C-alpha positions in Angstrom: -15.3 -0.4 -27.1 -16.2 2.1 -24.5 -17.3 5.5 -25.6 -16.2 8.8 -24.1 -19.5 9.7 -22.5 -20.7 6.3 -21.4 -21.5 6.1 -17.7 -20.0 3.3 -15.5 -22.0 2.1 -12.6 -20.6 0.5 -9.5 -22.2 -0.8 -6.3 -20.5 -0.1 -3.0 -21.4 -0.6 0.6 -21.5 2.6 2.7 -18.1 1.6 4.1 -16.6 1.0 0.7 -18.0 4.4 -0.5 -16.5 6.0 2.6 -13.1 4.5 1.8 -13.4 5.6 -1.8 -14.3 9.1 -0.8 -11.3 9.2 1.6 -9.0 7.9 -1.1 -10.2 10.4 -3.7 -9.9 13.2 -1.1 -6.3 12.1 -0.4 -5.6 11.9 -4.1 -7.1 15.4 -4.6 -4.8 16.8 -2.0 -1.7 15.2 -3.6 -2.8 16.2 -7.2 -3.6 19.8 -6.2 -0.2 20.1 -4.5 1.6 18.9 -7.7 -0.6 21.0 -10.0 0.1 24.0 -7.8 3.8 23.4 -8.4 3.5 22.7 -12.1 0.9 25.4 -12.8 -1.6 22.8 -14.0 -5.3 23.4 -13.6 -6.8 21.1 -10.9 -10.4 21.9 -11.6 -11.2 18.4 -12.9 -9.7 16.8 -9.9 -11.7 19.0 -7.6 -14.9 18.3 -9.6 -14.4 14.6 -9.2 -14.2 14.9 -5.4 -17.3 17.2 -5.4 -19.2 14.7 -7.5 -18.5 12.0 -5.0 -19.4 14.3 -2.1 -22.7 15.2 -3.9 -23.4 11.5 -4.4 -22.7 10.7 -0.8 -25.0 13.5 0.3 -27.8 12.3 -2.1 -27.6 8.8 -0.5 -27.8 10.1 3.1 -24.2 9.8 4.0 -24.1 13.1 5.7 -21.7 11.8 8.3 -19.1 12.0 5.4 -20.0 15.2 3.6 -21.8 18.4 4.2 -23.3 21.1 2.0 -21.4 24.4 2.1 -23.1 27.2 0.1 -23.5 25.5 -3.3 -20.8 22.9 -2.8 -20.5 19.5 -1.2 -17.3 18.9 0.9 -16.0 16.3 3.2 -16.9 16.7 6.9 -14.4 17.9 9.4 -14.1 14.4 10.8 -13.2 13.0 7.4 -10.8 15.8 6.8 -9.1 15.1 10.1 -8.7 11.5 9.2 -7.2 12.6 5.9 -4.8 15.0 7.6 -3.7 12.2 10.0 -2.9 9.9 7.0 -1.1 12.7 5.2 1.0 13.5 8.4 2.0 9.9 8.8 2.9 9.6 5.1 4.9 12.8 5.2 6.8 11.8 8.3 7.6 8.4 6.9 8.7 9.9 3.6 10.9 12.3 5.3 12.8 9.6 7.2 13.0 7.3 4.2 14.3 10.0 1.9 16.8 11.2 4.5 18.1 7.6 4.9 18.4 7.2 1.1 20.1 10.5 0.4 22.6 10.2 3.2 23.3 6.5 2.6 23.8 7.1 -1.1 26.1 10.1 -0.3 28.2 8.1 2.1 28.4 5.1 -0.3 29.6 7.3 -3.1 32.1 9.0 -0.8 33.6 5.6 -0.1 34.4 4.9 -3.8 37.3 5.9 -5.8 36.9 8.2 -8.8 37.4 5.2 -11.1 34.5 3.3 -9.4 32.3 6.4 -9.6 32.9 6.6 -13.4 32.1 3.0 -13.8 28.8 3.3 -11.7 27.8 6.4 -13.7 27.8 4.3 -16.9 25.3 1.7 -15.5 23.2 4.2 -13.4 22.5 1.8 -10.5 23.9 1.2 -7.1 25.2 -2.2 -6.0 23.9 -4.0 -2.9 26.9 -2.7 -0.9 24.9 0.6 -0.6 22.5 -1.2 1.8 24.9 -1.1 4.7 25.1 2.6 4.4 21.3 2.8 4.5 21.2 0.5 7.5 23.7 2.8 9.3 21.4 5.8 8.9 18.2 3.8 9.7 19.8 2.7 13.0 21.0 6.2 13.8 17.6 7.8 13.2 15.7 5.1 15.0 17.9 5.6 18.1 18.5 9.3 18.0 16.2 11.0 15.5 17.8 14.2 14.3 19.5 15.0 17.7 23.0 14.0 16.5 22.7 15.3 12.9 24.9 18.4 12.4 26.2 20.4 9.5 30.0 20.1 9.6 32.1 22.4 7.5 34.1 20.5 4.8 37.1 22.3 3.4 37.0 20.2 0.3 33.5 21.2 -0.5 34.2 24.8 0.4 37.1 24.9 -2.1 34.6 23.9 -4.9 35.9 20.3 -5.2 32.3 19.1 -4.9 30.7 16.0 -3.7 30.9 12.7 -5.6 27.6 11.9 -7.4 26.5 9.8 -10.3 23.1 11.1 -10.9 
């Protein structure tokens, strides 16, 4: 049985260490963002990243990290790579979420109240929802957001509400 303070040693090539450092840096960004929202302390997460940076520096991987005052941080080039990955992920997540939200909305709008009540009991959407997702995927692939508009809906303005099961 492992003890709480026992050290674990791993051997990595410089490339593997670089990849690990990049992943921990990405994870730190995500965790700090979530911790900022929830009010959690992200000190431990930051300490882990700094420990890896210190280790990289100790092993001469100064192309990955640099010393700033008393701290070790990823280099600007590693941070730029991290930012590019985050930007790609954010962009992809935006489009994926938009397709899912609009497809689900349109699917639910196509149902009768009785069908919605039935779906609410099982908490899942049938395969028929996929055609609504495909519709939005095709729209955004061809036109991006150019044809997306907010259209007043008198039913919603009169507090009737949108159909939803979740």
